N, CA, C and O of each residue as an XYZ file, in Angstrom:
448
protein
N     -16.984    -39.014    -15.091
C     -15.653    -38.460    -15.011
C     -15.661    -37.277    -14.038
O     -16.536    -36.414    -14.111
N     -14.702    -37.242    -13.144
C     -14.595    -36.169    -12.158
C     -13.516    -35.194    -12.617
O     -12.379    -35.579    -12.889
N     -13.897    -33.935    -12.694
C     -12.939    -32.894    -13.081
C     -12.500    -32.178    -11.819
O     -13.329    -31.624    -11.098
N     -11.187    -32.183    -11.541
C     -10.733    -31.499    -10.327
C     -10.921    -29.990    -10.454
O     -10.694    -29.411    -11.517
N     -11.323    -29.384     -9.393
C     -11.502    -27.937     -9.365
C     -10.182    -27.272     -9.027
O      -9.390    -27.778     -8.232
N      -9.968    -26.136     -9.648
C      -8.784    -25.336     -9.330
C      -9.011    -24.694     -7.965
O     -10.122    -24.263     -7.656
N      -7.965    -24.630     -7.152
C      -8.160    -23.943     -5.864
C      -8.532    -22.490     -6.094
O      -7.964    -21.812     -6.950
N      -9.473    -22.040     -5.331
C      -9.961    -20.676     -5.471
C      -9.054    -19.718     -4.721
O      -8.687    -19.968     -3.573
N      -8.692    -18.620     -5.374
C      -7.899    -17.591     -4.713
C      -8.768    -16.906     -3.677
O      -9.950    -16.662     -3.921
N      -8.203    -16.595     -2.533
C      -9.012    -15.890     -1.538
C      -9.405    -14.510     -2.053
O      -8.626    -13.834     -2.725
N     -10.612    -14.114     -1.730
C     -11.077    -12.785     -2.120
C     -10.249    -11.739     -1.385
O      -9.882    -11.934     -0.226
N      -9.949    -10.608     -2.070
C      -9.230     -9.557     -1.365
C     -10.063     -9.038     -0.194
O     -11.294     -9.039     -0.234
N      -9.368     -8.603      0.832
C     -10.085     -8.092      1.995
C     -10.833     -6.825      1.613
O     -10.330     -6.034      0.815
N     -12.028     -6.614      2.167
C     -12.751     -5.384      1.873
C     -11.967     -4.184      2.390
O     -11.189     -4.287      3.338
N     -12.188     -3.060      1.750
C     -11.474     -1.853      2.126
C     -11.987     -1.345      3.468
O     -13.190     -1.143      3.632
N     -11.102     -1.140      4.417
C     -11.457     -0.699      5.762
C     -11.044      0.763      5.922
O      -9.863      1.067      6.091
N     -12.016      1.656      5.867
C     -11.738      3.096      5.928
C     -11.061      3.512      7.226
O     -10.132      4.320      7.201
N     -11.504      2.979      8.354
C     -10.927      3.369      9.643
C      -9.465      2.937      9.741
O      -8.623      3.709     10.197
N      -9.158      1.718      9.320
C      -7.774      1.247      9.342
C      -6.914      2.091      8.412
O      -5.769      2.406      8.738
N      -7.459      2.459      7.255
C      -6.715      3.295      6.308
C      -6.423      4.664      6.916
O      -5.308      5.170      6.799
N      -7.410      5.258      7.557
C      -7.220      6.583      8.147
C      -6.164      6.548      9.245
O      -5.333      7.451      9.340
N      -6.194      5.518     10.065
C      -5.181      5.389     11.126
C      -3.792      5.232     10.535
O      -2.843      5.877     10.981
N      -3.673      4.368      9.522
C      -2.368      4.107      8.928
C      -1.826      5.318      8.175
O      -0.618      5.553      8.162
N      -2.703      6.075      7.558
C      -2.261      7.213      6.748
C      -2.145      8.504      7.554
O      -1.902      9.569      6.986
N      -2.313      8.419      8.844
C      -2.235      9.599      9.705
C      -0.817     10.017     10.047
O      -0.619     10.787     10.987
N       0.160      9.539      9.325
C       1.571      9.847      9.582
C       2.208     10.258      8.257
O       2.079      9.528      7.274
N       2.891     11.403      8.197
C       3.429     11.920      6.928
C       4.369     10.967      6.188
O       4.340     10.913      4.959
N       5.185     10.229      6.900
C       6.103      9.306      6.223
C       5.327      8.219      5.490
O       5.705      7.828      4.386
N       4.255      7.731      6.087
C       3.459      6.695      5.436
C       2.732      7.252      4.210
O       2.569      6.543      3.217
N       2.299      8.497      4.266
C       1.697      9.128      3.096
C       2.716      9.214      1.962
O       2.385      8.954      0.805
N       3.943      9.575      2.291
C       5.001      9.665      1.279
C       5.311      8.290      0.690
O       5.545      8.171     -0.513
N       5.314      7.256      1.526
C       5.544      5.900      1.026
C       4.470      5.514      0.015
O       4.776      4.993     -1.057
N       3.222      5.770      0.358
C       2.121      5.434     -0.545
C       2.247      6.209     -1.843
O       2.027      5.649     -2.917
N       2.594      7.471     -1.768
C       2.738      8.275     -2.985
C       3.770      7.654     -3.920
O       3.555      7.613     -5.131
N       4.884      7.171     -3.378
C       5.901      6.532     -4.218
C       5.417      5.187     -4.760
O       5.736      4.816     -5.889
N       4.657      4.472     -3.962
C       4.173      3.151     -4.395
C       3.020      3.248     -5.388
O       2.712      2.269     -6.068
N       2.380      4.407     -5.482
C       1.373      4.616     -6.520
C       2.049      4.540     -7.886
O       1.493      3.995     -8.839
N       3.252      5.094     -7.965
C       3.971      5.133     -9.237
C       4.430      3.746     -9.673
O       4.319      3.391    -10.846
N       4.952      2.958     -8.719
C       5.462      1.629     -9.063
C       5.811      0.870     -7.797
O       6.057      1.480     -6.757
N       5.834     -0.465     -7.871
C       6.298     -1.262     -6.728
C       7.773     -0.964     -6.452
O       8.533     -0.667     -7.374
N       8.171     -1.043     -5.186
C       9.554     -0.731     -4.792
C      10.033     -1.699     -3.722
O       9.240     -2.285     -2.986
N      11.352     -1.850     -3.655
C      11.960     -2.595     -2.560
C      12.151     -1.649     -1.381
O      12.016     -0.432     -1.515
N      12.462     -2.218     -0.241
C      12.713     -1.403      0.954
C      13.888     -0.459      0.701
O      13.827      0.718      1.056
N      14.953     -0.971      0.088
C      16.125     -0.114     -0.138
C      15.810      1.030     -1.103
O      16.322      2.135     -0.928
N      14.980      0.785     -2.115
C      14.578      1.875     -3.016
C      13.781      2.928     -2.255
O      13.986      4.127     -2.447
N      12.878      2.484     -1.400
C      12.079      3.430     -0.613
C      12.959      4.201      0.363
O      12.725      5.387      0.599
N      13.965      3.548      0.931
C      14.901      4.244      1.823
C      15.595      5.374      1.078
O      15.726      6.479      1.604
N      16.043      5.100     -0.149
C      16.705      6.130     -0.951
C      15.754      7.268     -1.296
O      16.128      8.438     -1.217
N      14.529      6.930     -1.676
C      13.558      7.954     -2.060
C      13.182      8.858     -0.890
O      12.939     10.050     -1.080
N      13.134      8.299      0.318
C      12.710      9.067      1.487
C      13.878      9.543      2.341
O      13.678     10.276      3.309
N      15.098      9.133      1.993
C      16.272      9.440      2.822
C      16.023      9.000      4.260
O      16.201      9.768      5.206
N      15.607      7.747      4.396
C      15.269      7.195      5.708
C      16.016      5.882      5.910
O      16.524      5.290      4.959
N      16.076      5.441      7.156
C      16.764      4.192      7.478
C      15.873      2.989      7.135
O      14.648      3.110      7.123
N      16.484      1.834      6.858
C      15.683      0.634      6.602
C      14.763      0.287      7.771
O      13.636     -0.162      7.560
N      15.231      0.489      8.991
C      14.395      0.209     10.157
C      13.132      1.063     10.129
O      12.031      0.550     10.329
N      13.284      2.358      9.885
C      12.146      3.282      9.887
C      11.175      2.958      8.747
O       9.962      2.917      8.954
N      11.707      2.732      7.559
C      10.849      2.409      6.414
C      10.105      1.102      6.667
O       8.901      1.020      6.423
N      10.804      0.084      7.151
C      10.170     -1.216      7.415
C       9.058     -1.099      8.444
O       8.014     -1.740      8.321
N       9.290     -0.277      9.459
C       8.265     -0.069     10.499
C       6.996      0.532      9.892
O       5.890      0.090     10.203
N       7.148      1.521      9.042
C       5.990      2.161      8.417
C       5.317      1.226      7.405
O       4.091      1.214      7.297
N       6.098      0.458      6.675
C       5.525     -0.507      5.733
C       4.698     -1.556      6.469
O       3.649     -1.983      5.986
N       5.175     -1.964      7.630
C       4.444     -2.954      8.442
C       3.068     -2.413      8.838
O       2.078     -3.144      8.791
N       3.002     -1.146      9.227
C       1.720     -0.524      9.602
C       0.780     -0.487      8.392
O      -0.405     -0.795      8.516
N       1.307     -0.113      7.233
C       0.490     -0.039      6.025
C       0.007     -1.420      5.587
O      -1.119     -1.562      5.110
N       0.849     -2.433      5.747
C       0.431     -3.807      5.416
C      -0.643     -4.292      6.375
O      -1.606     -4.935      5.959
N      -0.483     -3.987      7.653
C      -1.470     -4.415      8.650
C      -2.838     -3.797      8.371
O      -3.870     -4.394      8.676
N      -2.840     -2.596      7.789
C      -4.094     -1.924      7.426
C      -4.611     -2.395      6.062
O      -5.592     -1.855      5.550
N      -3.958     -3.391      5.479
C      -4.339     -3.958      4.172
C      -4.224     -2.959      3.031
O      -4.960     -3.050      2.048
N      -3.303     -2.005      3.155
C      -3.085     -1.031      2.091
C      -1.969     -1.470      1.147
O      -1.905     -1.016      0.005
N      -1.093     -2.350      1.621
C       0.038     -2.805      0.817
C       0.079     -4.317      0.732
O      -0.460     -5.032      1.578
N       0.736     -4.775     -0.318
C       1.048     -6.189     -0.493
C       2.557     -6.301     -0.613
O       3.225     -5.353     -1.026
N       3.095     -7.461     -0.253
C       4.534     -7.678     -0.335
C       4.798     -9.002     -1.030
O       4.172    -10.020     -0.736
N       5.739     -8.960     -1.956
C       6.186    -10.168     -2.637
C       7.661    -10.342     -2.348
O       8.420     -9.373     -2.365
N       8.066    -11.560     -2.085
C       9.468    -11.822     -1.800
C      10.134    -12.364     -3.061
O       9.671    -13.341     -3.648
N      11.216    -11.724     -3.467
C      12.032    -12.153     -4.601
C      13.457    -12.329     -4.105
O      14.215    -11.365     -3.998
N      13.809    -13.562     -3.808
C      15.130    -13.808     -3.228
C      15.208    -13.137     -1.873
O      14.386    -13.403     -0.996
N      16.184    -12.273     -1.696
C      16.336    -11.560     -0.424
C      15.598    -10.226     -0.407
O      15.600     -9.521      0.603
N      14.974     -9.887     -1.517
C      14.300     -8.591     -1.616
C      12.808     -8.739     -1.359
O      12.172     -9.693     -1.806
N      12.267     -7.771     -0.629
C      10.824     -7.669     -0.442
C      10.349     -6.514     -1.313
O      10.815     -5.383     -1.174
N       9.415     -6.811     -2.214
C       8.902     -5.787     -3.113
C       7.490     -5.430     -2.666
O       6.607     -6.286     -2.592
N       7.298     -4.156     -2.373
C       6.016     -3.659     -1.876
C       5.251     -2.975     -2.997
O       5.828     -2.293     -3.843
N       3.935     -3.174     -2.985
C       3.039     -2.517     -3.939
C       1.715     -2.247     -3.232
O       1.448     -2.783     -2.157
N       0.904     -1.418     -3.850
C      -0.419     -1.134     -3.283
C      -1.277     -2.384     -3.347
O      -1.236     -3.120     -4.333
N      -2.046     -2.621     -2.313
C      -2.992     -3.741     -2.316
C      -4.051     -3.483     -3.390
O      -4.403     -2.336     -3.667
N      -4.548     -4.553     -3.984
C      -5.491     -4.431     -5.096
C      -6.702     -3.577     -4.736
O      -7.101     -2.718     -5.524
N      -7.299     -3.795     -3.557
C      -8.500     -3.034     -3.189
C      -8.185     -1.548     -3.016
O      -9.001     -0.697     -3.369
N      -7.019     -1.236     -2.481
C      -6.599      0.158     -2.293
C      -6.291      0.790     -3.650
O      -6.673      1.933     -3.904
N      -5.608      0.057     -4.513
C      -5.280      0.551     -5.858
C      -6.568      0.864     -6.634
O      -6.645      1.891     -7.309
N      -7.572     -0.005     -6.546
C      -8.839      0.230     -7.251
C      -9.567      1.449     -6.678
O     -10.156      2.233     -7.422
N      -9.524      1.600     -5.366
C     -10.158      2.755     -4.711
C      -9.526      4.054     -5.220
O     -10.234      5.021     -5.500
N      -8.201      4.077     -5.338
C      -7.506      5.267     -5.839
C      -7.774      5.486     -7.328
O      -7.968      6.619     -7.767
N      -7.784      4.407     -8.098
C      -7.979      4.523     -9.542
C      -9.345      5.116     -9.875
O      -9.482      5.875    -10.834
N     -10.347      4.767     -9.084
C     -11.699      5.293     -9.330
C     -11.776      6.796     -9.101
O     -12.627      7.466     -9.686
N     -10.900      7.332     -8.258
C     -11.000      8.742     -7.855
C      -9.794      9.576     -8.237
O      -9.570     10.627     -7.636
N      -9.007      9.147     -9.216
C      -7.870      9.959     -9.664
C      -6.823     10.181     -8.589
O      -6.386     11.312     -8.380
N      -6.410      9.116     -7.900
C      -5.405      9.154     -6.829
C      -5.852      9.967     -5.616
O      -5.029     10.506     -4.876
N      -7.159     10.044     -5.428
C      -7.727     10.661     -4.225
C      -8.441      9.559     -3.457
O      -9.308      8.872     -3.997
N      -8.071      9.398     -2.201
C      -8.743      8.425     -1.347
C      -9.807      9.174     -0.565
O      -9.493     10.005      0.288
N     -11.071      8.877     -0.859
C     -12.193      9.546     -0.207
C     -12.765      8.609      0.853
O     -13.355      7.579      0.525
N     -12.590      8.967      2.118
C     -13.084      8.152      3.221
C     -14.431      8.636      3.745
O     -14.915      8.149      4.767
N     -15.029      9.583      3.053
C     -16.311     10.123      3.496
C     -16.104     11.300      4.432
O     -16.574     12.405      4.159
N     -15.404     11.069      5.531
C     -15.155     12.139      6.500
C     -13.957     12.995      6.098
O     -13.840     14.137      6.542
N     -13.073     12.462      5.271
C     -11.894     13.198      4.842
C     -11.377     12.608      3.533
O     -11.767     11.513      3.127
N     -10.493     13.358      2.885
C      -9.904     12.908      1.632
C      -8.390     13.032      1.715
O      -7.857     13.970      2.308
N      -7.708     12.062      1.106
C      -6.257     12.108      0.968
C      -5.964     12.312     -0.510
O      -6.276     11.452     -1.333
N      -5.357     13.460     -0.851
C      -5.000     13.782     -2.235
C      -3.523     13.414     -2.417
O      -2.633     14.197     -2.086
N      -3.279     12.218     -2.947
C      -1.902     11.755     -3.083
C      -1.125     12.510     -4.141
O       0.105     12.463     -4.143
N      -1.804     13.206     -5.040
C      -1.120     13.996     -6.043
C      -0.693     15.357     -5.507
O       0.036     16.073     -6.193
N      -1.118     15.735     -4.316
C      -0.786     17.047     -3.741
C       0.173     16.957     -2.557
O       0.445     17.963     -1.901
N       0.681     15.775     -2.284
C       1.561     15.618     -1.125
C       2.935     16.199     -1.391
O       3.421     16.127     -2.520
N       3.576     16.775     -0.380
C       4.943     17.269     -0.569
C       5.909     16.104     -0.742
O       5.649     14.989     -0.288
N       7.016     16.380     -1.400
C       8.038     15.349     -1.599
C       8.795     15.221     -0.336
O       9.718     14.411     -0.249
């Protein structure tokens, strides 16, 4: 008897410190991450939280996704953004501090 195997989920991408540092080198992106630490959000929710335009927020979200820091799920017409699993685990291990060796990002100390 042959038992079919379940398709294997792809492994999450390894955490890339250099890509993270480049992506987080802009204050608006740091603020986006700080809000997404608390909970997943839609683009419009993030626009309200940051008092920014959808174009500007989407541009910054794209950079964070390209650096593998965020994940996006589509629900109807809404895109819901959350921290990528590898990034979330990195923060959870260090109390919301991202330690890249050469520098640290303290997400609990960022200005609103």
